[in-house]
SETI-359697 format. One record per residue: x, y, z of N, C-alpha, C in turn. Coordinates in nm, 3 decimals, decimal comma. Each point is the difference from the previous one (the first is absolute). Example, Ala and Ser with C-alpha at 12.3 -4.5 7.8 and 13.67 -1.06 7.14 Angstrom:
SETI-359697
<pt n_east="1,319" n_north="-0,569" n_up="0,780" ca_east="-0,089" ca_north="0,119" ca_up="0,000" c_east="0,090" c_north="0,120" c_up="0,000"/>
<pt n_east="-0,035" n_north="0,105" n_up="-0,072" ca_east="0,082" ca_north="0,119" ca_up="0,006" c_east="-0,077" c_north="0,109" c_up="0,073"/>
This chain:
SETI-359697
<pt n_east="1,886" n_north="-3,222" n_up="1,679" ca_east="-0,129" ca_north="0,037" ca_up="-0,016" c_east="-0,078" c_north="0,119" c_up="0,126"/>
<pt n_east="0,084" n_north="0,014" n_up="0,095" ca_east="-0,052" ca_north="0,158" ca_up="0,048" c_east="0,024" c_north="0,093" c_up="-0,077"/>
<pt n_east="0,099" n_north="-0,016" n_up="-0,085" ca_east="0,047" ca_north="0,152" ca_up="-0,073" c_east="-0,077" c_north="0,021" c_up="-0,098"/>
<pt n_east="-0,066" n_north="-0,131" n_up="-0,071" ca_east="-0,097" ca_north="-0,003" ca_up="-0,099" c_east="-0,139" c_north="0,078" c_up="0,074"/>
<pt n_east="-0,058" n_north="-0,071" n_up="0,096" ca_east="-0,109" ca_north="0,056" ca_up="0,066" c_east="0,009" c_north="0,152" c_up="0,030"/>
<pt n_east="0,122" n_north="0,097" n_up="0,061" ca_east="0,006" ca_north="0,079" ca_up="-0,012" c_east="-0,009" c_north="0,110" c_up="-0,086"/>
<pt n_east="0,047" n_north="-0,046" n_up="-0,143" ca_east="0,004" ca_north="0,049" ca_up="-0,127" c_east="-0,133" c_north="-0,003" c_up="-0,017"/>
<pt n_east="-0,068" n_north="-0,070" n_up="-0,006" ca_east="-0,139" ca_north="-0,025" ca_up="-0,032" c_east="-0,085" c_north="0,111" c_up="0,070"/>
<pt n_east="0,047" n_north="0,012" n_up="0,157" ca_east="-0,097" ca_north="0,090" ca_up="0,068" c_east="0,023" c_north="0,130" c_up="-0,061"/>
<pt n_east="0,140" n_north="0,045" n_up="0,014" ca_east="0,037" ca_north="0,126" ca_up="-0,058" c_east="-0,071" c_north="0,044" c_up="-0,155"/>
<pt n_east="-0,013" n_north="-0,124" n_up="-0,071" ca_east="-0,021" ca_north="0,045" ca_up="-0,163" c_east="-0,170" c_north="0,008" c_up="0,040"/>
<pt n_east="-0,094" n_north="-0,065" n_up="0,094" ca_east="-0,128" ca_north="0,030" ca_up="0,019" c_east="-0,021" c_north="0,170" c_up="0,040"/>
<pt n_east="0,093" n_north="0,037" n_up="0,079" ca_east="0,001" ca_north="0,148" ca_up="0,066" c_east="0,000" c_north="0,080" c_up="-0,120"/>
<pt n_east="0,029" n_north="-0,043" n_up="-0,158" ca_east="0,054" ca_north="0,132" ca_up="-0,092" c_east="-0,137" c_north="-0,012" c_up="-0,065"/>
<pt n_east="-0,048" n_north="0,106" n_up="-0,026" ca_east="-0,136" ca_north="0,020" ca_up="-0,052" c_east="0,049" c_north="-0,048" c_up="-0,160"/>
<pt n_east="-0,095" n_north="-0,034" n_up="-0,019" ca_east="0,013" ca_north="-0,078" ca_up="-0,149" c_east="-0,113" c_north="0,068" c_up="-0,111"/>
<pt n_east="-0,052" n_north="0,121" n_up="0,058" ca_east="-0,110" ca_north="0,093" ca_up="-0,073" c_east="0,085" c_north="0,043" c_up="-0,089"/>
<pt n_east="-0,027" n_north="-0,014" n_up="-0,164" ca_east="0,072" ca_north="0,083" ca_up="-0,125" c_east="-0,045" c_north="0,122" c_up="0,038"/>
<pt n_east="0,088" n_north="0,094" n_up="-0,053" ca_east="-0,056" ca_north="0,144" ca_up="-0,030" c_east="-0,109" c_north="0,025" c_up="-0,103"/>
<pt n_east="0,034" n_north="-0,090" n_up="-0,099" ca_east="-0,070" ca_north="0,036" ca_up="-0,131" c_east="-0,140" c_north="-0,077" c_up="0,038"/>
<pt n_east="-0,025" n_north="-0,080" n_up="0,108" ca_east="-0,145" ca_north="-0,022" ca_up="-0,002" c_east="-0,092" c_north="0,087" c_up="0,104"/>
<pt n_east="0,077" n_north="0,099" n_up="0,046" ca_east="-0,034" ca_north="0,109" ca_up="0,085" c_east="-0,058" c_north="0,086" c_up="-0,067"/>
<pt n_east="0,020" n_north="0,025" n_up="-0,145" ca_east="-0,052" ca_north="0,106" ca_up="-0,085" c_east="-0,131" c_north="-0,032" c_up="-0,059"/>
<pt n_east="-0,104" n_north="0,057" n_up="0,030" ca_east="-0,157" ca_north="-0,045" ca_up="-0,034" c_east="0,021" c_north="-0,006" c_up="-0,161"/>
<pt n_east="-0,113" n_north="-0,042" n_up="-0,048" ca_east="-0,037" ca_north="0,018" ca_up="-0,133" c_east="-0,068" c_north="0,126" c_up="-0,026"/>
<pt n_east="-0,051" n_north="0,079" n_up="0,069" ca_east="-0,026" ca_north="0,126" ca_up="-0,020" c_east="0,110" c_north="0,095" c_up="-0,004"/>
<pt n_east="0,102" n_north="-0,007" n_up="0,023" ca_east="0,145" ca_north="0,075" ca_up="-0,009" c_east="0,055" c_north="-0,042" c_up="-0,130"/>
<pt n_east="0,013" n_north="-0,149" n_up="-0,043" ca_east="0,060" ca_north="-0,012" ca_up="-0,117" c_east="-0,075" c_north="0,016" c_up="-0,091"/>
<pt n_east="-0,139" n_north="0,042" n_up="0,004" ca_east="-0,076" ca_north="0,037" ca_up="-0,116" c_east="0,012" c_north="0,167" c_up="-0,047"/>
<pt n_east="0,059" n_north="0,063" n_up="0,111" ca_east="0,020" ca_north="0,142" ca_up="-0,031" c_east="0,096" c_north="0,041" c_up="-0,096"/>
<pt n_east="-0,059" n_north="0,134" n_up="-0,058" ca_east="0,114" ca_north="0,004" ca_up="-0,100" c_east="0,128" c_north="0,080" c_up="0,073"/>
<pt n_east="0,091" n_north="0,033" n_up="-0,100" ca_east="0,121" ca_north="0,042" ca_up="0,070" c_east="-0,030" c_north="0,147" c_up="0,082"/>
<pt n_east="-0,103" n_north="0,086" n_up="-0,069" ca_east="-0,030" ca_north="0,114" ca_up="0,049" c_east="-0,063" c_north="-0,008" c_up="0,102"/>
<pt n_east="-0,103" n_north="-0,080" n_up="0,027" ca_east="-0,050" ca_north="-0,027" ca_up="0,118" c_east="0,074" c_north="-0,051" c_up="0,110"/>
<pt n_east="0,074" n_north="-0,064" n_up="-0,037" ca_east="0,099" ca_north="-0,082" ca_up="0,111" c_east="0,058" c_north="0,114" c_up="0,056"/>
<pt n_east="0,069" n_north="0,082" n_up="-0,088" ca_east="0,063" ca_north="0,120" ca_up="0,055" c_east="-0,073" c_north="0,081" c_up="0,088"/>
<pt n_east="-0,099" n_north="0,046" n_up="-0,031" ca_east="-0,100" ca_north="0,088" ca_up="0,059" c_east="-0,039" c_north="-0,065" c_up="0,137"/>
<pt n_east="-0,009" n_north="-0,114" n_up="0,001" ca_east="-0,048" ca_north="-0,095" ca_up="0,154" c_east="0,123" c_north="0,034" c_up="0,106"/>
<pt n_east="0,116" n_north="-0,042" n_up="-0,089" ca_east="0,111" ca_north="0,029" ca_up="0,077" c_east="0,038" c_north="0,137" c_up="0,049"/>
<pt n_east="-0,001" n_north="0,087" n_up="-0,071" ca_east="-0,001" ca_north="0,157" ca_up="0,025" c_east="-0,078" c_north="0,073" c_up="0,099"/>
<pt n_east="-0,132" n_north="-0,074" n_up="-0,036" ca_east="-0,088" ca_north="0,038" ca_up="0,113" c_east="-0,002" c_north="-0,034" c_up="0,117"/>
<pt n_east="0,100" n_north="-0,105" n_up="0,043" ca_east="0,047" ca_north="-0,099" ca_up="0,131" c_east="0,139" c_north="0,079" c_up="0,057"/>
<pt n_east="0,021" n_north="0,122" n_up="-0,093" ca_east="0,159" ca_north="0,060" ca_up="0,026" c_east="0,106" c_north="-0,088" c_up="-0,031"/>
<pt n_east="0,018" n_north="-0,088" n_up="-0,089" ca_east="0,075" ca_north="-0,071" ca_up="-0,034" c_east="0,064" c_north="0,071" c_up="-0,130"/>
<pt n_east="0,125" n_north="0,010" n_up="-0,006" ca_east="0,106" ca_north="0,060" ca_up="-0,148" c_east="-0,018" c_north="-0,143" c_up="-0,088"/>
<pt n_east="-0,051" n_north="0,051" n_up="-0,115" ca_east="-0,027" ca_north="-0,078" ca_up="-0,097" c_east="0,115" c_north="0,066" c_up="-0,107"/>
<pt n_east="0,065" n_north="-0,101" n_up="-0,089" ca_east="0,093" ca_north="0,044" ca_up="-0,101" c_east="-0,098" c_north="-0,098" c_up="-0,118"/>
<pt n_east="0,092" n_north="0,028" n_up="-0,100" ca_east="-0,039" ca_north="-0,078" ca_up="-0,127" c_east="-0,080" c_north="-0,123" c_up="0,020"/>
<pt n_east="-0,135" n_north="-0,052" n_up="-0,054" ca_east="-0,028" ca_north="-0,109" ca_up="0,019" c_east="0,007" c_north="-0,075" c_up="-0,139"/>
<pt n_east="0,072" n_north="-0,111" n_up="-0,001" ca_east="0,041" ca_north="-0,072" ca_up="-0,127" c_east="-0,013" c_north="-0,137" c_up="0,017"/>
<pt n_east="0,030" n_north="-0,079" n_up="-0,079" ca_east="-0,030" ca_north="-0,120" ca_up="-0,008" c_east="0,070" c_north="-0,099" c_up="0,125"/>
<pt n_east="0,154" n_north="0,054" n_up="0,013" ca_east="0,067" ca_north="-0,078" ca_up="0,134" c_east="-0,020" c_north="0,093" c_up="0,107"/>
<pt n_east="-0,071" n_north="0,145" n_up="-0,005" ca_east="-0,021" ca_north="0,025" ca_up="0,133" c_east="-0,123" c_north="0,005" c_up="0,060"/>
<pt n_east="-0,095" n_north="-0,035" n_up="-0,079" ca_east="-0,136" ca_north="-0,023" ca_up="0,036" c_east="-0,045" c_north="-0,110" c_up="0,088"/>
<pt n_east="0,072" n_north="-0,107" n_up="0,018" ca_east="-0,012" ca_north="-0,080" ca_up="0,141" c_east="0,058" c_north="0,056" c_up="0,092"/>
<pt n_east="0,095" n_north="0,066" n_up="0,014" ca_east="0,039" ca_north="0,041" ca_up="0,125" c_east="-0,103" c_north="0,121" c_up="0,043"/>
<pt n_east="-0,092" n_north="0,045" n_up="-0,108" ca_east="-0,057" ca_north="0,119" ca_up="0,064" c_east="-0,157" c_north="-0,070" c_up="0,050"/>
<pt n_east="-0,015" n_north="-0,116" n_up="-0,059" ca_east="-0,129" ca_north="-0,072" ca_up="0,047" c_east="0,002" c_north="-0,004" c_up="0,106"/>
<pt n_east="0,144" n_north="-0,120" n_up="0,049" ca_east="0,033" ca_north="-0,038" ca_up="0,138" c_east="-0,015" c_north="0,126" c_up="0,113"/>
<pt n_east="0,075" n_north="0,122" n_up="-0,058" ca_east="0,018" ca_north="0,114" ca_up="0,084" c_east="-0,169" c_north="0,034" c_up="0,064"/>
<pt n_east="-0,086" n_north="0,001" n_up="-0,107" ca_east="-0,143" ca_north="0,067" ca_up="0,013" c_east="-0,048" c_north="-0,135" c_up="0,103"/>
<pt n_east="0,018" n_north="-0,104" n_up="-0,030" ca_east="-0,079" ca_north="-0,081" ca_up="0,062" c_east="0,076" c_north="0,003" c_up="0,152"/>
<pt n_east="0,128" n_north="-0,011" n_up="0,045" ca_east="0,011" ca_north="0,020" ca_up="0,121" c_east="-0,006" c_north="0,121" c_up="0,078"/>
<pt n_east="-0,037" n_north="0,117" n_up="-0,086" ca_east="-0,033" ca_north="0,115" ca_up="0,087" c_east="-0,137" c_north="-0,006" c_up="0,055"/>
<pt n_east="-0,116" n_north="-0,054" n_up="-0,122" ca_east="-0,101" ca_north="-0,037" ca_up="0,057" c_east="-0,047" c_north="-0,097" c_up="0,108"/>
<pt n_east="0,141" n_north="-0,108" n_up="0,004" ca_east="-0,049" ca_north="-0,087" ca_up="0,110" c_east="0,036" c_north="0,069" c_up="0,131"/>
<pt n_east="0,103" n_north="0,088" n_up="0,001" ca_east="0,020" ca_north="0,121" ca_up="0,126" c_east="-0,088" c_north="0,071" c_up="0,014"/>
<pt n_east="-0,100" n_north="0,044" n_up="-0,064" ca_east="-0,092" ca_north="0,088" ca_up="0,057" c_east="-0,126" c_north="-0,022" c_up="0,015"/>
<pt n_east="-0,094" n_north="0,055" n_up="0,079" ca_east="-0,120" ca_north="-0,046" ca_up="0,070" c_east="-0,075" c_north="-0,051" c_up="-0,132"/>
<pt n_east="-0,072" n_north="-0,133" n_up="0,055" ca_east="-0,089" ca_north="-0,054" ca_up="-0,135" c_east="-0,094" c_north="0,066" c_up="-0,028"/>
<pt n_east="-0,083" n_north="0,108" n_up="0,057" ca_east="-0,083" ca_north="0,064" ca_up="-0,055" c_east="0,043" c_north="0,122" c_up="-0,118"/>
<pt n_east="0,149" n_north="0,023" n_up="0,024" ca_east="0,060" ca_north="0,074" ca_up="-0,122" c_east="0,039" c_north="-0,025" c_up="-0,125"/>
<pt n_east="0,031" n_north="-0,118" n_up="0,009" ca_east="0,092" ca_north="-0,068" ca_up="-0,117" c_east="-0,110" c_north="-0,006" c_up="-0,110"/>
<pt n_east="-0,147" n_north="-0,024" n_up="-0,021" ca_east="-0,060" ca_north="-0,042" ca_up="-0,067" c_east="-0,043" c_north="0,143" c_up="-0,116"/>
<pt n_east="-0,021" n_north="0,068" n_up="0,136" ca_east="-0,033" ca_north="0,151" ca_up="-0,031" c_east="0,125" c_north="0,083" c_up="-0,122"/>
<pt n_east="0,106" n_north="-0,062" n_up="0,043" ca_east="0,121" ca_north="0,049" ca_up="-0,118" c_east="-0,044" c_north="-0,049" c_up="-0,118"/>
<pt n_east="0,018" n_north="-0,133" n_up="-0,026" ca_east="-0,041" ca_north="-0,025" ca_up="-0,102" c_east="-0,115" c_north="0,029" c_up="-0,088"/>
<pt n_east="-0,121" n_north="-0,002" n_up="0,080" ca_east="-0,103" ca_north="0,053" ca_up="-0,077" c_east="-0,005" c_north="0,135" c_up="-0,040"/>
<pt n_east="0,067" n_north="0,121" n_up="0,082" ca_east="0,062" ca_north="0,132" ca_up="-0,035" c_east="0,080" c_north="-0,012" c_up="-0,145"/>
<pt n_east="0,116" n_north="-0,088" n_up="-0,012" ca_east="0,067" ca_north="-0,010" ca_up="-0,105" c_east="-0,107" c_north="-0,064" c_up="-0,123"/>
<pt n_east="-0,064" n_north="-0,095" n_up="0,008" ca_east="-0,084" ca_north="-0,027" ca_up="-0,116" c_east="-0,085" c_north="0,080" c_up="-0,057"/>
<pt n_east="-0,045" n_north="0,137" n_up="0,120" ca_east="-0,100" ca_north="0,088" ca_up="-0,021" c_east="0,062" c_north="0,090" c_up="-0,083"/>
<pt n_east="0,130" n_north="0,042" n_up="0,002" ca_east="0,096" ca_north="0,066" ca_up="-0,066" c_east="0,007" c_north="-0,063" c_up="-0,140"/>
<pt n_east="0,037" n_north="-0,116" n_up="-0,002" ca_east="0,001" ca_north="-0,037" ca_up="-0,149" c_east="-0,152" c_north="0,034" c_up="-0,097"/>
<pt n_east="-0,102" n_north="-0,022" n_up="0,078" ca_east="-0,106" ca_north="0,052" ca_up="-0,083" c_east="-0,050" c_north="0,101" c_up="-0,030"/>
<pt n_east="0,060" n_north="0,102" n_up="0,076" ca_east="0,012" ca_north="0,156" ca_up="0,002" c_east="0,100" c_north="0,047" c_up="-0,110"/>
<pt n_east="0,111" n_north="-0,065" n_up="-0,063" ca_east="0,071" ca_north="0,057" ca_up="-0,082" c_east="-0,049" c_north="-0,013" c_up="-0,153"/>
């Protein structure tokens, strides 16, 4: 019984947040070009964005945005959305 309690307490320390849930709807709705531009604007090297790599780049953008100051992150997305309108 003590082992079960110990395992249970260890499991509670493991974050259950799914990395997919970190990705905002705004990021999910970006075009591949907008996603690449946002990442490049943040200094992230970007390869081809395909069906199989898109999820990786969405998570990477979400992670980078979480690590940056809160007032900067929305400005990056707005900048990329404005670029789309000017093209």
